[in-house]
C-alpha positions as CSV (number, residue, x, y, z in Angstrom):
1,M,15.7,53.3,-54.6
2,D,16.8,51.3,-57.8
3,L,14.6,48.6,-58.8
4,V,16.3,45.4,-57.8
5,V,15.3,42.5,-60.2
6,G,17.9,39.5,-59.2
7,D,20.9,41.5,-58.4
8,Q,21.9,39.6,-55.3
9,S,24.7,42.6,-54.1
10,Q,22.0,45.4,-54.7
11,T,19.8,43.3,-52.9
12,A,22.4,43.2,-50.1
13,R,22.9,46.8,-49.9
14,N,19.4,47.6,-49.4
15,G,18.4,45.5,-46.3
16,L,16.6,43.1,-48.5
17,W,17.0,39.3,-49.2
18,A,17.4,37.4,-52.5
19,L,14.2,36.4,-54.2
20,P,13.3,33.1,-55.8
21,E,13.4,32.8,-59.9
22,G,10.8,35.0,-61.5
23,W,10.2,37.4,-58.4
24,V,11.5,41.2,-58.4
25,W,11.4,44.2,-55.8
26,M,9.3,47.0,-56.7
27,P,8.9,49.8,-54.7
28,L,5.5,50.4,-53.4
29,G,4.3,53.1,-55.2
30,A,4.8,51.9,-58.4
31,L,2.3,49.4,-57.6
32,G,-1.0,50.8,-58.6
33,T,-3.1,54.4,-58.2
34,W,-2.8,56.8,-55.0
35,T,-5.6,58.2,-53.3
36,G,-6.0,60.7,-50.4
37,G,-8.9,61.4,-48.5
38,G,-11.0,64.2,-47.2
39,T,-13.7,65.5,-44.4
40,P,-17.1,67.1,-45.8
41,S,-18.5,70.0,-44.3
42,K,-20.0,68.3,-41.0
43,A,-21.8,72.1,-41.0
44,N,-23.3,70.8,-44.4
45,A,-26.4,67.9,-43.8
46,L,-26.5,67.2,-46.9
47,F,-23.0,66.1,-46.8
48,W,-24.1,63.5,-44.1
49,E,-27.4,63.2,-43.5
50,N,-29.2,59.7,-44.9
51,G,-25.2,58.8,-46.3
52,T,-24.7,56.0,-48.2
53,V,-21.0,56.2,-49.0
54,P,-18.8,54.3,-46.8
55,W,-16.3,56.9,-45.3
56,V,-13.7,55.2,-43.7
57,S,-11.7,56.5,-40.9
58,P,-8.7,55.4,-38.7
59,K,-11.5,54.4,-36.0
60,D,-12.6,51.9,-38.5
61,M,-9.1,50.1,-39.4
62,K,-9.6,47.2,-37.0
63,V,-10.4,44.8,-39.4
64,E,-8.8,43.0,-42.4
65,I,-11.3,43.3,-44.8
66,I,-13.4,46.9,-44.9
67,G,-17.1,47.1,-45.6
68,E,-19.5,49.0,-43.2
69,T,-18.6,51.8,-41.6
70,E,-19.1,53.8,-38.7
71,D,-20.0,57.3,-40.8
72,K,-21.4,57.4,-44.4
73,I,-21.6,60.3,-46.8
74,T,-23.8,61.1,-49.8
75,P,-22.8,61.2,-53.2
76,E,-23.2,64.6,-53.2
77,A,-20.8,65.5,-50.4
78,V,-18.1,63.2,-52.4
79,A,-18.9,65.6,-55.5
80,S,-18.4,68.6,-53.7
81,S,-15.8,67.9,-51.0
82,S,-11.9,66.6,-51.3
83,A,-13.3,63.2,-50.4
84,K,-12.8,60.4,-53.3
85,Y,-14.4,57.0,-54.5
86,V,-12.2,55.0,-54.2
87,P,-12.1,51.3,-56.0
88,E,-13.2,47.9,-54.5
89,G,-9.7,45.9,-53.8
90,S,-7.8,48.8,-52.7
91,V,-5.3,48.5,-50.0
92,L,-6.2,50.9,-47.4
93,M,-3.4,52.6,-45.2
94,V,-3.4,55.1,-42.0
95,M,-1.0,57.6,-42.4
96,R,-1.7,59.5,-39.2
97,S,-2.8,58.6,-36.0
98,G,-1.7,57.9,-32.6
99,I,-1.8,54.1,-33.2
100,L,1.4,54.5,-35.6
101,R,3.5,55.0,-32.3
102,H,3.2,51.2,-32.4
103,S,1.0,49.8,-34.9
104,F,0.5,50.5,-38.7
105,P,-3.3,49.5,-39.3
106,V,-4.0,48.0,-43.0
107,A,-7.0,46.8,-44.5
108,V,-8.9,45.8,-47.8
109,T,-12.1,47.6,-49.4
110,D,-14.9,44.6,-50.4
111,R,-16.4,48.0,-52.0
112,V,-16.5,51.7,-53.1
113,V,-15.7,53.6,-50.0
114,T,-14.1,57.1,-49.2
115,L,-11.4,58.1,-46.8
116,N,-10.9,60.6,-44.4
117,Q,-7.9,62.8,-44.5
118,D,-6.1,60.4,-42.4
119,L,-5.8,57.4,-44.7
120,R,-4.6,56.4,-48.2
121,A,-5.7,54.0,-50.5
122,L,-3.7,52.1,-53.1
123,A,-5.7,50.7,-56.0
124,P,-3.4,47.8,-57.4
125,R,-2.5,47.5,-60.9
126,A,-3.9,44.4,-63.1
127,G,-1.9,41.5,-61.8
128,I,-1.3,42.6,-58.1
129,D,-3.0,41.0,-55.8
130,P,-4.2,43.5,-53.2
131,R,-4.7,41.1,-50.0
132,Y,-0.6,40.0,-51.1
133,I,0.1,44.0,-50.6
134,A,-1.6,43.6,-47.3
135,R,-0.3,40.7,-45.7
136,Y,3.2,41.9,-47.1
137,L,3.0,45.1,-45.3
138,A,1.6,43.4,-42.5
139,L,5.0,41.9,-42.0
140,A,6.9,44.9,-42.8
141,T,5.0,47.2,-40.3
142,Q,8.0,47.7,-37.8
143,R,10.4,48.5,-41.0
144,V,7.2,51.1,-42.0
145,L,7.3,52.4,-38.4
146,H,11.1,53.1,-38.2
147,E,11.5,54.0,-41.6
148,C,8.8,56.1,-42.8
149,S,7.9,57.9,-39.6
150,K,7.4,61.9,-39.8
151,D,9.7,63.9,-37.6
152,G,8.8,66.6,-35.7
153,T,4.8,66.2,-35.6
154,T,2.2,66.4,-32.4
155,V,0.5,63.4,-34.1
156,N,2.0,60.3,-35.3
157,S,2.3,60.3,-39.1
158,I,3.9,58.6,-42.3
159,E,5.8,60.3,-44.8
160,V,4.1,59.6,-48.1
161,S,7.6,59.5,-50.0
162,A,9.2,57.3,-48.0
163,L,6.2,54.5,-47.7
164,E,5.7,54.8,-51.5
165,R,9.5,53.8,-51.7
166,L,9.1,50.7,-49.3
167,P,10.2,47.9,-51.9
168,V,7.7,44.9,-52.1
169,P,8.6,41.2,-53.0
170,L,6.7,41.1,-56.3
171,A,5.7,37.1,-56.9
172,P,4.5,35.9,-60.2
173,L,0.3,36.5,-59.7
174,S,-0.7,32.8,-59.5
175,E,2.2,32.5,-56.8
176,Q,0.5,35.7,-54.9
177,R,-3.3,33.7,-55.1
178,R,-1.7,30.9,-53.5
179,I,0.6,32.9,-50.7
180,V,-2.5,34.6,-49.8
181,A,-4.9,31.5,-49.7
182,R,-1.9,30.1,-47.5
183,I,-1.7,32.7,-45.5
184,D,-5.3,32.7,-44.8
185,A,-5.4,29.4,-44.0
186,L,-3.0,29.1,-41.4
187,F,-4.2,32.6,-40.0
188,S,-7.4,30.8,-39.4
189,E,-6.0,27.9,-37.8
190,I,-3.9,30.3,-35.4
191,G,-7.1,32.3,-35.0
192,V,-9.4,29.6,-33.4
193,G,-6.4,29.2,-30.8
194,E,-6.3,32.8,-30.5
195,A,-10.2,32.6,-29.6
196,A,-9.5,30.2,-27.0
197,L,-7.3,31.9,-25.3
198,V,-9.5,35.0,-25.2
199,E,-12.4,32.7,-23.7
200,A,-9.7,31.3,-21.4
201,R,-9.1,34.9,-19.9
202,K,-12.6,35.7,-19.5
203,G,-12.9,32.3,-17.7
204,L,-10.1,33.5,-15.4
205,E,-11.4,37.0,-14.9
206,T,-15.0,34.8,-14.3
207,F,-13.0,32.5,-12.0
208,R,-12.0,35.4,-9.5
209,R,-15.2,37.1,-9.1
210,A,-16.4,34.3,-7.7
211,L,-13.5,33.4,-5.8
212,L,-14.1,37.2,-3.9
213,K,-17.9,36.5,-3.8
214,A,-17.4,33.3,-2.0
215,A,-15.0,34.7,0.3
216,V,-17.1,37.6,1.4
217,T,-19.6,35.8,2.1
218,G,-18.4,32.7,4.0
219,E,-19.1,30.4,1.2
220,L,-15.1,29.5,0.6
221,T,-14.3,28.3,4.0
222,K,-18.0,26.7,4.8
223,D,-15.8,23.2,5.0
224,W,-13.6,25.2,7.3
225,R,-15.9,26.2,9.6
226,A,-17.4,22.9,10.4
227,A,-14.4,22.0,11.5
228,N,-13.7,24.9,13.2
229,P,-16.1,25.7,15.3
230,T,-16.1,29.7,16.6
231,N,-14.9,30.6,19.9
232,D,-15.1,33.9,21.9
233,R,-11.7,34.7,21.4
234,D,-11.9,35.0,17.5
235,H,-12.8,38.5,17.6
236,D,-10.4,39.9,19.6
237,L,-9.1,42.0,17.4
238,L,-12.0,43.6,17.0
239,A,-12.0,44.7,20.9
240,C,-8.4,45.7,19.7
241,I,-9.2,47.9,16.7
242,E,-11.9,49.6,19.1
243,R,-8.9,50.2,21.3
244,E,-6.7,51.9,18.7
245,R,-9.5,54.1,17.7
246,A,-10.3,55.9,21.0
247,E,-6.5,55.8,21.0
248,K,-6.5,57.7,17.6
249,A,-9.3,60.3,19.1
250,S,-7.2,61.1,22.2
251,T,-3.9,61.6,20.5
252,R,-5.6,63.7,17.7
253,G,-7.4,65.5,20.6
254,R,-10.6,65.4,19.3
255,S,-13.4,62.5,18.5
256,P,-13.2,60.8,14.9
257,R,-16.2,60.6,13.7
258,S,-15.4,56.5,13.8
259,V,-15.4,56.6,17.5
260,D,-18.8,57.3,17.6
261,A,-20.5,55.7,14.2
262,L,-22.9,52.6,14.9
263,P,-22.8,49.6,13.3
264,P,-24.6,48.9,10.2
265,D,-28.4,47.6,10.6
266,A,-27.5,44.3,10.2
267,R,-31.7,43.6,9.3
268,T,-31.2,45.6,6.5
269,L,-27.9,43.6,4.9
270,P,-28.0,39.5,4.2
271,A,-27.6,37.0,6.8
272,L,-23.7,36.4,7.4
273,P,-22.6,32.8,8.5
274,D,-22.0,32.3,12.7
275,G,-19.4,34.3,14.0
276,W,-19.6,36.9,11.1
277,I,-20.5,40.6,12.1
278,W,-21.0,44.0,9.5
279,E,-18.6,46.6,10.3
280,T,-18.4,50.1,8.3
281,L,-15.8,51.3,6.4
282,E,-15.6,54.7,8.8
283,R,-16.1,52.2,11.7
284,L,-12.8,50.3,10.2
285,S,-10.7,53.4,10.1
286,W,-9.5,56.7,12.2
287,A,-9.9,59.0,9.2
288,S,-10.4,59.8,5.6
289,S,-9.9,62.7,3.6
290,Y,-9.5,64.0,0.1
291,G,-6.2,64.6,-2.2
292,T,-4.9,67.5,-3.6
293,S,-6.3,69.3,-6.8
294,V,-3.0,71.2,-7.4
295,K,-1.4,70.3,-10.9
296,C,0.8,67.7,-11.8
297,A,3.5,66.7,-14.0
298,Q,5.9,64.0,-14.6
299,D,8.8,66.4,-14.8
300,A,7.9,68.5,-11.7
301,H,10.1,69.0,-9.0
302,G,7.2,68.5,-6.2
303,D,5.8,65.5,-4.1
304,A,5.0,62.6,-6.2
305,V,1.0,62.3,-6.2
306,L,-0.7,59.1,-6.7
307,R,-3.3,58.9,-9.3
308,I,-6.5,56.7,-10.8
309,P,-3.9,54.7,-13.1
310,N,-2.0,53.7,-9.4
311,I,-5.0,52.1,-8.4
312,R,-4.8,48.5,-10.0
313,G,-6.4,45.4,-8.7
314,G,-6.6,46.1,-5.0
315,E,-3.1,47.6,-4.6
316,I,-1.4,50.6,-5.1
317,V,0.9,50.7,-8.0
318,Y,4.1,53.1,-8.2
319,G,5.0,53.4,-11.4
320,D,3.9,56.1,-13.5
321,L,4.4,58.8,-10.9
322,K,3.7,62.2,-11.5
323,F,4.9,65.1,-9.3
324,A,3.4,68.1,-7.8
325,T,4.0,71.4,-9.9
326,T,3.7,73.6,-6.2
327,D,4.4,73.0,-2.6
328,L,2.0,70.9,-1.1
329,R,3.0,72.1,2.8
330,L,2.7,68.8,3.7
331,T,3.5,66.9,7.4
332,P,5.2,63.7,7.5
333,N,1.5,62.2,8.6
334,D,0.0,63.3,5.9
335,F,1.8,61.2,3.7
336,V,0.7,57.8,2.4
337,A,1.4,55.0,4.7
338,P,0.6,51.3,4.8
339,G,-3.1,51.1,6.0
340,D,-4.2,53.9,3.7
341,L,-6.6,52.7,1.4
342,L,-7.0,54.9,-1.9
343,V,-10.5,55.3,-3.3
344,I,-11.8,56.3,-6.8
345,R,-14.3,59.1,-6.3
346,T,-14.9,60.6,-9.5
347,N,-13.7,59.7,-13.3
348,G,-15.6,59.9,-16.7
349,S,-15.5,56.0,-16.3
350,E,-18.2,54.4,-14.4
351,T,-16.5,51.4,-14.3
352,L,-13.6,52.8,-12.4
353,I,-16.0,54.4,-9.5
354,G,-15.2,53.1,-6.1
355,R,-12.0,50.9,-7.3
356,G,-9.5,51.0,-4.5
357,G,-6.5,50.0,-3.7
358,I,-4.1,49.6,-0.2
359,C,-1.1,51.0,0.6
360,D,0.7,47.8,2.1
361,R,4.0,49.3,2.4
362,K,5.8,52.5,2.8
363,P,6.4,54.1,-0.3
364,D,10.3,54.8,-1.3
365,Q,9.7,58.2,-1.6
366,P,7.0,60.8,0.4
367,T,4.1,60.0,-1.7
368,Y,0.4,62.3,-1.5
369,F,-2.8,61.3,-3.4
370,A,-4.7,63.3,-5.9
371,S,-8.1,65.0,-5.3
372,Y,-10.0,62.5,-7.5
373,L,-9.5,59.9,-4.6
374,I,-10.3,59.6,-0.9
375,R,-8.1,58.2,1.6
376,F,-9.2,56.0,4.4
377,R,-6.7,55.3,6.9
378,L,-7.5,52.1,8.3
379,L,-7.5,50.6,12.3
380,G,-5.7,47.0,12.8
381,D,-2.8,45.5,10.6
382,G,-2.0,44.0,7.8
383,L,-4.6,40.8,8.0
384,I,-7.8,43.3,8.0
385,W,-5.9,45.8,5.6
386,R,-5.8,42.8,2.7
387,W,-9.3,41.7,3.8
388,V,-10.7,45.0,2.9
389,S,-8.6,45.3,0.0
390,N,-10.1,41.7,-1.1
391,F,-13.4,43.1,-0.4
392,F,-13.0,46.4,-2.5
393,E,-12.5,43.7,-5.5
394,S,-15.4,41.8,-5.1
395,P,-18.9,41.7,-6.7
396,P,-20.8,42.4,-4.0
397,V,-19.2,46.1,-3.6
398,R,-19.9,46.7,-7.1
399,Q,-23.3,46.4,-6.8
400,W,-23.2,48.5,-3.9
401,M,-21.4,51.0,-5.4
402,T,-24.0,51.1,-8.6
403,R,-26.5,51.9,-6.3
404,K,-24.6,54.5,-4.9
405,I,-22.8,56.4,-8.0
406,A,-24.2,59.7,-8.9
407,S,-23.4,61.8,-12.1
408,S,-23.1,65.2,-13.3
409,A,-22.0,66.6,-16.7
410,G,-20.1,63.6,-17.6
411,Q,-19.0,62.4,-14.6
412,Y,-19.7,59.9,-12.2
413,N,-19.1,60.2,-8.4
414,V,-19.6,58.5,-5.2
415,S,-19.5,60.7,-1.9
416,Q,-17.1,60.0,0.9
417,S,-20.3,60.2,3.4
418,N,-21.9,57.1,1.0
419,L,-18.0,55.2,1.2
420,A,-18.0,55.6,4.8
421,S,-21.1,53.8,5.4
422,L,-20.2,51.2,3.1
423,P,-21.1,47.5,5.0
424,I,-17.9,45.4,5.2
425,P,-18.5,41.6,6.5
426,V,-15.6,40.6,9.6
427,P,-15.4,36.9,10.0
428,P,-13.6,35.6,13.1
429,F,-10.0,36.5,12.6
430,A,-8.6,33.0,12.6
431,E,-11.2,32.2,9.3
432,M,-10.2,35.6,7.9
433,S,-6.7,34.2,8.0
434,E,-7.8,31.0,6.1
435,I,-9.9,32.9,3.6
436,L,-6.7,34.8,2.6
437,R,-4.7,32.0,2.3
438,R,-6.9,30.2,-0.2
439,I,-7.6,33.7,-2.0
440,S,-3.5,34.0,-2.5
441,D,-3.2,30.3,-3.4
442,A,-6.0,30.5,-6.1
443,V,-4.7,33.9,-7.4
444,V,-0.9,32.5,-7.7
445,T,-2.6,29.5,-9.7
446,S,-4.4,31.5,-11.5
447,A,-1.5,34.0,-12.4
448,D,0.9,31.1,-13.8
449,T,-2.3,30.1,-15.7
450,L,-2.5,33.8,-17.2
451,A,1.2,33.8,-17.9
452,H,0.9,30.9,-20.1
453,L,-2.0,32.0,-21.6
454,E,-0.1,35.3,-22.6
455,A,2.9,33.8,-23.1
456,E,0.5,31.6,-25.8
457,V,-0.6,34.6,-27.4
458,T,3.2,36.1,-28.0
459,D,3.9,32.6,-29.6
460,A,0.7,33.2,-31.9
461,A,2.0,36.6,-32.9
462,R,5.6,35.4,-33.5
463,L,4.4,32.0,-35.3
464,K,2.4,35.0,-37.7
465,Q,5.4,36.8,-38.3
466,S,6.9,33.7,-39.3
467,I,4.6,32.9,-41.6
468,L,4.4,36.3,-43.6
469,K,8.4,36.1,-43.5
470,A,8.7,32.4,-44.9
471,A,6.1,33.5,-47.3
472,F,7.4,36.7,-48.8
473,E,10.7,34.9,-48.9
474,G,9.1,32.2,-51.5
475,R,9.5,29.4,-48.9
476,L,5.8,28.9,-48.2
477,V,4.3,27.8,-51.1
478,P,5.8,26.1,-54.2
479,Q,6.8,28.0,-57.3
480,H,5.6,26.8,-60.4
481,A,7.6,26.9,-63.9
482,A,4.5,27.9,-65.4
483,D,3.9,30.6,-63.7
484,E,4.5,34.3,-65.7
485,P,7.5,35.6,-63.9
486,A,6.7,39.4,-62.4
487,S,9.0,40.8,-64.8
488,V,6.9,40.4,-67.7
489,L,4.4,41.8,-65.6
490,L,6.8,45.0,-65.4
491,A,7.1,45.0,-68.7
492,R,3.9,45.1,-69.3
493,F,3.6,47.9,-66.6
494,A,6.0,50.1,-68.8
495,A,4.0,49.9,-71.7
496,D,0.8,50.9,-70.1
497,R,2.4,54.2,-69.0
498,I,0.7,57.7,-70.2
499,P,1.7,58.9,-73.8
500,A,3.4,62.2,-73.2
501,K,1.0,65.2,-74.2
502,R,4.0,67.1,-76.0
503,A,7.1,65.8,-78.1
504,G,10.0,64.8,-75.4
505,A,7.9,65.7,-72.4
506,K,7.5,62.8,-69.6
507,S,4.1,62.3,-68.2
508,S,3.3,62.9,-64.7
509,R,3.2,59.5,-64.1
510,S,6.0,58.4,-65.7
511,K,7.6,61.1,-63.5
512,G,6.3,59.3,-60.5
513,L,7.9,55.9,-61.3
514,A,10.9,57.2,-62.1
515,R,11.2,59.0,-59.0
516,L,10.3,55.9,-57.2
517,G,13.1,53.9,-59.3
518,Y,11.4,52.1,-61.5
519,T,12.9,52.2,-65.0
520,S,11.9,50.5,-68.3
């Protein structure tokens, strides 16, 4: 890439923009000294124990200013490994990480640090503000990911030589500092709004939990019960469920456990409003079973298999399906059908255990489920199914699950028998309908509010990009005639070159600058 200094036709050919008077285009690689990183041997305790030198890895690159790090190494490690000291005020960039699929993390150091091998550091030359470079790279993220990514690597990586060719619009130093100060001020104001949005999201989640708790304890419809006294017909559906359970037993030629299962002992459970009764998940189901342990893949040709990611918010989501790699030898009755409740029984994350999703419609294709799920085939109709689905999302169920969860070899699990004994409060069915209506109305309102908040977050991200674009086009702060032009800075760079070691030879630094398109 040729150095561009006020050449409008060259600027256009490079897909760049015309710069204000006193600015120049410079390749990123020519703006300072580059340093790579390395990992001292983990087997050598002298390199890690009581370390005092910050050692930056991609997991630390979640902030704009790098200070403390999760890991530290010793001076002995720096002296005896590929790790190198990086000076304060350097710009750090992640060069190899899965996050490069969508982001290009950049940060500035506020102290001397070292790096692991997945990062590179640029220590800017005198006359270049490191925060200016970092802010520009935030604007150029998509260009970096599109033009500098390596092809054919198993882990997303940035090609060093391509990144060093990235053109940077270099403003006079005084203007760099004014630009950075103005960006910081505007981003700080946006940050206040973003923090408020985060709190608003938390508030919505708190509201949702409170809503469901009020729903399943009867508090939500306390006023409705006062105006609608219970009568004997309110539990007619339970009688229908009893008959359906017996019919299922007859057609299956045996007695499902739920036929003979006893209701929970109400004396050991919280008191319910008048007209409500306790049932168990087993007594509200006609069968339960584990899924398949057959290996699945997205490009396989067997039956679709639901997994943990398909259980979300009390529902079954049919996107991102995987398929069995062998024939599961299933009958039509084996496939997931309306009224099936799938519950996560085992996982490495405790918060996922006991999460359930209800099948409320026939899947578009024959679909089964994986072995780390348990299926309970609910009796009744959509009314009781929706009630159980909402109950599984409520705080009382989470508290109950916490008491029943076991752990082994880093995995958490809940047994089928424990799940079967889960006590479920069942209100009179007229009240159940009213509760579900109120939940639905509140969820719609919350969804509208959440959509508005998400739009605000998106707008904040767009606003930041607009601010950065204006900054590096020279439109964010005024230019001052007294500022030393960046071309003078370039002249100093040229004068600063390391002398050749022998006549007629070019220094490695000069060769590097020439390769990047920098010429005197």
